[in-house]
C-alpha positions as CSV (number, residue, x, y, z in Angstrom):
1,X,24.9,2.5,0.8
2,X,26.3,3.0,-2.1
3,X,26.2,6.4,-4.0
4,X,23.2,5.4,-6.0
5,X,20.8,3.5,-3.9
6,X,18.4,0.7,-5.2
7,X,15.8,0.4,-2.8
8,X,13.0,-2.7,-3.3
9,X,10.1,-2.8,-1.1
10,X,7.5,-4.9,-0.5
11,X,6.4,-8.2,0.1
12,X,7.5,-9.9,-2.9
13,X,4.9,-11.4,-4.1
14,X,3.7,-12.1,-7.9
15,X,3.1,-8.6,-8.9
16,X,5.2,-5.7,-10.9
17,X,7.7,-3.1,-10.7
18,X,6.1,0.2,-10.0
19,X,6.8,3.9,-8.5
20,X,4.1,5.2,-6.0
21,X,3.3,8.7,-6.2
22,X,2.0,8.6,-2.3
23,X,2.9,7.1,1.0
24,X,5.7,7.0,3.3
25,X,8.1,5.5,0.7
26,X,7.7,8.3,-1.4
27,X,8.5,11.2,1.0
28,X,11.5,9.0,1.7
29,X,12.9,9.1,-1.6
30,X,12.0,12.2,-2.3
31,X,14.3,13.2,0.9
32,X,16.7,10.6,-0.3
33,X,16.8,12.8,-3.8
34,X,16.9,15.9,-2.3
35,X,19.7,15.0,0.1
36,X,22.0,12.6,-2.2
37,X,20.8,14.0,-5.6
38,X,21.5,11.8,-8.5
39,X,19.7,10.6,-11.3
40,X,20.0,7.4,-11.0
41,X,18.4,6.2,-7.7
42,X,16.1,4.2,-8.0
43,X,12.9,2.8,-5.8
44,X,11.3,-0.2,-7.0
45,X,8.0,-1.5,-5.4
46,X,8.1,-5.2,-6.2
47,X,5.1,-6.2,-3.9
48,X,1.6,-6.2,-4.5
49,X,-1.2,-5.0,-2.1
50,X,-3.1,-7.6,0.2
51,X,-0.2,-9.8,0.5
52,X,1.6,-11.4,3.3
53,X,4.9,-12.4,4.2
54,X,4.4,-16.1,5.0
55,X,2.9,-16.0,1.5
56,X,6.2,-14.4,0.0
57,X,8.1,-17.3,1.6
58,X,5.8,-19.8,-0.3
59,X,5.9,-18.0,-3.8
60,X,8.2,-19.7,-6.3
61,X,8.1,-16.4,-8.2
62,X,10.0,-14.0,-6.5
63,X,13.0,-13.6,-9.1
64,X,10.7,-12.5,-11.7
65,X,10.0,-9.4,-9.8
66,X,13.9,-8.3,-8.8
67,X,15.8,-6.1,-11.2
68,X,18.5,-7.9,-12.7
69,X,20.6,-5.1,-13.8
70,X,22.1,-3.4,-11.0
71,X,23.0,-4.2,-7.3
72,X,20.1,-3.6,-4.5
73,X,21.1,-1.7,-1.3
74,X,18.3,-1.6,1.0
75,X,15.2,-4.3,1.0
76,X,12.3,-3.1,3.0
77,X,9.9,-6.2,4.3
78,X,6.6,-4.3,4.8
79,X,4.0,-6.1,7.3
80,X,5.5,-8.7,9.6
81,X,2.2,-9.7,9.8
82,X,0.8,-12.1,12.6
83,X,2.5,-15.3,12.6
84,X,5.4,-14.0,10.8
85,X,7.7,-14.5,13.1
86,X,12.0,-14.5,13.1
87,X,12.3,-17.6,11.1
88,X,9.9,-16.6,8.5
89,X,11.8,-13.4,7.8
90,X,15.1,-14.7,7.7
91,X,13.9,-17.4,5.8
92,X,12.5,-14.6,3.2
93,X,15.8,-12.8,3.3
94,X,17.6,-15.9,2.0
95,X,15.4,-16.7,-0.5
96,X,15.5,-13.2,-1.8
97,X,19.0,-12.1,-1.4
98,X,20.3,-15.5,-3.2
99,X,19.1,-13.5,-6.2
100,X,21.3,-10.8,-5.9
101,X,24.9,-9.8,-6.0
102,X,25.5,-8.9,-2.8
103,X,23.8,-9.0,0.3
104,X,21.5,-6.0,0.6
105,X,20.8,-3.9,3.7
106,X,17.4,-4.5,5.5
107,X,14.5,-2.7,7.3
108,X,11.5,-4.8,8.8
109,X,8.7,-2.6,9.0
110,X,6.2,-3.9,11.4
111,X,2.4,-2.8,11.1
112,X,1.0,-5.7,13.1
113,X,-0.3,-6.3,16.4
114,X,-0.8,-2.4,16.6
115,X,-3.4,-3.6,19.1
116,X,-3.7,-7.4,20.7
117,X,-5.1,-9.3,18.1
118,X,-7.6,-10.9,20.3
119,X,-8.6,-7.4,21.8
120,X,-9.4,-6.2,18.2
121,X,-11.2,-9.4,16.7
122,X,-13.7,-9.3,19.3
123,X,-15.1,-6.5,17.3
124,X,-14.2,-7.6,13.6
125,X,-16.6,-4.9,12.1
126,X,-14.6,-2.2,13.8
127,X,-12.6,0.3,12.1
128,X,-9.5,1.5,13.9
129,X,-11.4,5.0,14.8
130,X,-14.5,3.2,16.2
131,X,-12.1,0.8,18.1
132,X,-10.2,3.9,19.1
133,X,-13.3,6.1,20.6
134,X,-15.2,2.8,22.1
135,X,-11.9,3.0,24.3
136,X,-12.5,6.9,25.0
137,X,-16.0,6.2,25.8
138,X,-15.8,3.0,28.0
139,X,-13.4,4.8,30.1
140,X,-15.0,8.2,30.5
141,X,-14.0,10.1,27.6
142,X,-15.9,11.5,24.4
143,X,-16.2,10.0,20.9
144,X,-13.1,11.8,18.7
145,X,-13.0,14.4,21.7
146,X,-11.0,14.4,25.1
147,X,-9.6,11.6,26.0
148,X,-10.0,11.3,29.8
149,X,-7.0,10.0,31.6
150,X,-8.4,6.9,32.5
151,X,-8.7,6.4,28.8
152,X,-5.1,7.2,28.2
153,X,-4.5,4.4,30.7
154,X,-6.2,2.1,28.7
155,X,-5.2,2.6,25.1
156,X,-1.7,2.7,26.5
157,X,-2.4,-0.6,28.1
158,X,-4.1,-2.0,24.8
159,X,-1.3,-0.6,22.5
160,X,1.9,-1.4,24.9
161,X,1.0,-4.9,26.0
162,X,0.0,-6.0,22.4
163,X,3.4,-7.6,21.6
164,X,4.0,-9.1,25.1
165,X,4.3,-12.6,26.1
166,X,0.9,-14.7,25.5
167,X,-0.4,-16.6,28.2
168,X,1.5,-19.8,27.1
169,X,4.8,-17.9,27.5
170,X,5.6,-17.4,23.7
171,X,8.1,-14.8,23.2
172,X,6.6,-11.8,21.9
173,X,7.2,-11.1,18.0
174,X,8.5,-7.9,18.4
175,X,11.0,-9.0,20.9
176,X,12.2,-11.8,18.5
177,X,12.5,-9.5,15.4
178,X,14.6,-7.2,17.3
179,X,16.7,-10.0,18.2
180,X,16.8,-11.4,14.7
181,X,17.9,-7.6,13.6
182,X,20.7,-7.2,16.0
183,X,21.9,-10.4,15.1
184,X,22.1,-9.9,11.4
185,X,23.0,-5.9,11.7
186,X,19.2,-4.9,10.5
187,X,17.2,-2.7,11.4
188,X,13.5,-2.5,12.4
189,X,10.7,0.3,12.6
190,X,7.5,-0.5,14.5
191,X,4.6,1.2,14.3
192,X,3.1,-0.2,17.5
193,X,6.2,1.0,19.6
194,X,6.3,4.1,18.2
195,X,2.3,4.6,19.1
196,X,3.4,3.2,22.5
197,X,6.0,5.8,22.6
198,X,3.8,8.4,21.8
199,X,1.3,7.4,24.4
200,X,4.2,7.1,27.1
201,X,5.5,10.9,26.2
202,X,2.2,12.4,25.5
203,X,3.1,13.7,22.1
204,X,-0.6,14.7,21.3
205,X,-0.5,17.9,23.7
206,X,2.3,19.1,21.6
207,X,0.0,19.8,18.5
208,X,-2.9,20.4,21.0
209,X,-4.7,17.3,20.1
210,X,-6.5,14.7,22.1
211,X,-5.1,11.4,22.3
212,X,-7.9,10.0,20.5
213,X,-7.3,12.3,17.8
214,X,-3.8,12.1,17.7
215,X,-4.1,8.0,17.3
216,X,-6.6,8.7,14.4
217,X,-4.3,11.0,12.8
218,X,-1.2,8.7,12.9
219,X,-3.3,5.5,11.7
220,X,-5.7,4.9,8.8
221,X,-6.7,1.6,9.8
222,X,-5.3,-1.3,12.1
223,X,-2.7,-1.9,9.9
224,X,-2.0,1.0,7.3
225,X,-0.6,4.5,8.4
226,X,-2.7,7.8,7.6
227,X,-1.0,9.5,4.7
228,X,-1.5,12.5,6.0
229,X,0.6,12.0,9.4
230,X,1.4,8.7,10.1
231,X,3.2,8.1,6.8
232,X,5.5,11.2,7.6
233,X,6.4,10.0,10.8
234,X,7.6,6.5,9.2
235,X,9.6,8.4,6.4
236,X,11.0,10.5,9.2
237,X,12.3,7.2,11.2
238,X,13.5,5.6,7.5
239,X,15.5,8.4,7.2
240,X,17.1,8.5,11.0
241,X,18.4,4.9,10.0
242,X,19.5,6.2,6.8
243,X,21.3,9.2,8.2
244,X,23.1,7.1,11.4
245,X,24.4,4.2,8.9
246,X,25.6,7.3,6.5
247,X,27.5,8.6,9.7
248,X,29.0,4.8,10.4
249,X,31.9,3.9,7.9
250,X,30.9,0.3,6.3
251,X,31.2,-2.6,3.5
252,X,28.4,-2.9,1.2
253,X,25.4,-4.6,2.7
254,X,25.2,-6.4,6.6
255,X,28.1,-7.7,8.9
256,X,27.8,-11.5,9.0
257,X,25.5,-12.8,11.5
258,X,27.0,-13.9,14.4
259,X,24.2,-17.2,14.3
260,X,23.5,-18.2,11.1
261,X,20.1,-20.7,10.3
262,X,21.2,-24.2,9.5
263,X,18.3,-24.4,6.7
264,X,19.5,-25.0,3.0
265,X,17.7,-22.6,0.7
266,X,16.5,-24.2,-2.4
267,X,16.8,-22.8,-5.8
268,X,13.4,-21.2,-6.5
269,X,13.3,-22.4,-10.3
270,X,14.0,-26.2,-9.7
271,X,10.9,-26.9,-11.9
272,X,9.7,-25.1,-14.7
273,X,7.0,-23.0,-14.1
274,X,5.1,-19.8,-15.6
275,X,4.1,-16.6,-13.3
276,X,1.2,-14.7,-14.7
277,X,0.9,-10.7,-13.4
278,X,-3.0,-9.7,-14.1
279,X,-1.4,-7.3,-17.3
280,X,0.6,-10.8,-18.5
281,X,-2.6,-13.2,-18.6
282,X,-3.9,-14.0,-22.0
283,X,-7.4,-13.8,-21.4
284,X,-10.8,-13.8,-23.1
285,X,-13.7,-12.3,-21.0
286,X,-17.1,-11.6,-20.6
287,X,-18.4,-9.5,-18.0
288,X,-14.9,-8.8,-16.6
289,X,-12.2,-5.9,-16.9
290,X,-8.5,-5.2,-16.3
291,X,-7.7,-2.6,-13.7
292,X,-4.8,-1.1,-12.8
293,X,-5.6,0.0,-9.5
294,X,-8.9,0.5,-7.2
295,X,-10.0,3.5,-5.0
296,X,-8.9,2.9,-1.3
297,X,-10.1,5.4,1.5
298,X,-10.6,8.0,-1.5
299,X,-7.1,7.5,-3.0
300,X,-6.6,5.6,-6.1
301,X,-4.1,2.2,-5.1
302,X,-2.1,0.4,-7.0
303,X,-3.8,-3.1,-7.2
304,X,-4.0,-4.3,-10.5
305,X,-6.0,-7.4,-11.3
306,X,-8.9,-8.7,-13.4
307,X,-12.5,-7.9,-12.0
308,X,-16.0,-9.7,-12.7
309,X,-19.0,-8.6,-10.6
310,X,-22.1,-10.2,-12.4
311,X,-23.1,-13.5,-12.0
312,X,-22.8,-15.7,-15.4
313,X,-19.9,-13.1,-16.2
314,X,-17.0,-15.5,-17.1
315,X,-13.0,-15.0,-18.0
316,X,-11.0,-17.6,-20.2
317,X,-7.1,-17.7,-19.3
318,X,-5.2,-19.6,-21.8
319,X,-1.2,-21.0,-21.2
320,X,1.3,-23.8,-22.1
321,X,1.8,-26.3,-19.2
322,X,5.2,-25.8,-18.4
323,X,5.5,-29.6,-17.5
324,X,3.2,-32.6,-17.1
325,X,-0.2,-31.8,-15.1
326,X,1.3,-28.7,-13.0
327,X,-1.0,-27.6,-10.4
328,X,-2.3,-24.3,-11.2
329,X,-2.4,-21.5,-8.1
330,X,-5.0,-18.9,-8.8
331,X,-4.1,-15.6,-6.4
332,X,-7.9,-14.1,-5.7
333,X,-8.8,-11.1,-3.4
334,X,-10.8,-11.9,-0.4
335,X,-12.5,-9.4,1.8
336,X,-15.2,-9.0,4.4
337,X,-17.7,-7.1,2.4
338,X,-18.6,-7.3,-1.6
339,X,-17.2,-10.8,-2.5
340,X,-18.7,-13.5,-4.1
341,X,-18.1,-16.9,-5.5
342,X,-16.8,-18.3,-8.6
343,X,-16.7,-21.9,-10.6
344,X,-13.2,-23.0,-11.8
345,X,-13.2,-25.6,-15.0
346,X,-10.7,-26.6,-17.6
347,X,-10.2,-27.6,-20.9
348,X,-8.5,-27.7,-24.1
349,X,-5.3,-29.3,-23.4
350,X,-5.8,-30.2,-19.8
351,X,-8.6,-31.4,-17.5
352,X,-9.2,-31.0,-13.4
353,X,-12.3,-31.5,-11.7
354,X,-14.8,-28.1,-11.5
355,X,-14.7,-26.5,-8.0
356,X,-16.0,-23.5,-6.5
357,X,-13.8,-20.4,-5.0
358,X,-15.5,-18.3,-2.3
359,X,-13.5,-14.9,-2.0
360,X,-16.2,-14.1,1.3
361,X,-13.9,-13.4,4.5
362,X,-15.5,-13.8,7.7
363,X,-12.9,-11.6,9.4
364,X,-12.5,-8.0,8.8
365,X,-9.2,-8.2,6.9
366,X,-8.9,-7.9,2.8
367,X,-5.9,-10.4,1.6
368,X,-4.7,-12.1,-1.3
369,X,-5.7,-15.8,-0.8
370,X,-4.7,-19.1,-3.2
371,X,-7.0,-21.4,-4.5
372,X,-5.1,-24.5,-5.8
373,X,-6.4,-26.3,-8.9
374,X,-4.7,-30.0,-9.7
375,X,-4.6,-30.1,-13.5
376,X,-3.6,-33.3,-15.6
377,X,-2.1,-32.5,-19.1
378,X,1.2,-33.2,-20.8
379,X,4.1,-30.9,-20.6
380,X,3.6,-28.2,-23.8
381,X,-0.3,-28.6,-24.0
382,X,-2.3,-25.5,-24.2
383,X,-4.8,-25.3,-21.3
384,X,-7.6,-23.2,-20.7
385,X,-9.0,-22.4,-17.4
386,X,-12.3,-20.7,-16.9
387,X,-13.8,-18.6,-14.0
388,X,-17.2,-17.9,-13.9
389,X,-19.2,-15.7,-11.2
390,X,-22.1,-17.9,-9.6
391,X,-25.1,-16.4,-8.0
392,X,-24.4,-17.7,-4.7
393,X,-22.7,-15.3,-2.0
394,X,-22.3,-15.0,1.5
395,X,-21.9,-11.4,1.2
396,X,-25.3,-10.6,-1.0
397,X,-22.6,-9.2,-3.4
398,X,-20.8,-11.1,-6.5
399,X,-17.4,-9.0,-6.9
400,X,-14.3,-11.4,-8.0
401,X,-10.6,-10.0,-8.4
402,X,-8.4,-12.5,-10.0
403,X,-4.5,-10.9,-9.1
404,X,-2.4,-13.3,-10.7
405,X,-1.9,-17.2,-12.0
406,X,0.8,-19.6,-11.2
407,X,1.5,-22.7,-13.4
């Protein structure tokens, strides 16, 4: 670490740089500022909500989200979702670090596979608290009460074995990630491993809580920590890593890995492209509104986007084609509730076939997805893309949230 750490966190999606006022990174940075005070400390959140590391790897606009005027000391890759194996994490690091003057240190926060994905997907409409309570009740305990010894064993079995080999013998992703981190001098913080250790060591009894209550205090849902307790534990884990690093003299960045990937890294700006965050979108609309955030679990979250909720509401987005006939990537929120459908059309200096985009998800997830709109037009032409909310819906509601446009 240098004297003035610049810490970039997020999945490096097309978003915005901002500072959160809550969460484990705010707690972490508050401790950094108190322990090593300096006015040039900077925490940049270069990610955006409802994204994945896999999406980040396919994003062509990463460089627009990174600080350009100073070196970055530490990257935090948050999420490490299902499918984000070691190769994806390594490729993403190579992709991001090519824009930095020196290779930054990396912390990988694994917040997926808290329980086995097949186990949790059996009840797709089930919250984390409902899941914990169900396991307790099924094994002789009480909802949000004292779990029986049998319940304790069942919860530990489900959490401890969540990252183990599947029946086809594929290596556990937790083990892959740890091996990758050791090879590159990176660090891993796994929420699942924290929970498993807490269950084995019966940490709940130290607080006078039942196992059920302790688990619900740690996690807000199957991915996100509870801000009251879980976020503080994660912040403490990050501080422990920083303290350990500070006690060992070393050069800036991570050591050269023993084994490097043979993949070549393609420059991100190999062809002309444009990236528009919600605030940068040149739009005229009827029945849509630009929001900086939304309330999630009684807290305002930094989730910018354009939102429409009424059939017939339309938003028209105007931009110059950076090259001939580029595909337009619409990024939008999908969820298992509230979401509707839009019709996408083109006019002005470009043409495209009308297509329907459905933001309803059949699984209990709320993630951003891409929809590709092939266009025809000459470089420099002024194109207008229009999204109109349809009457048809699978959820019974009509909400649509556009979170970025890439051309």
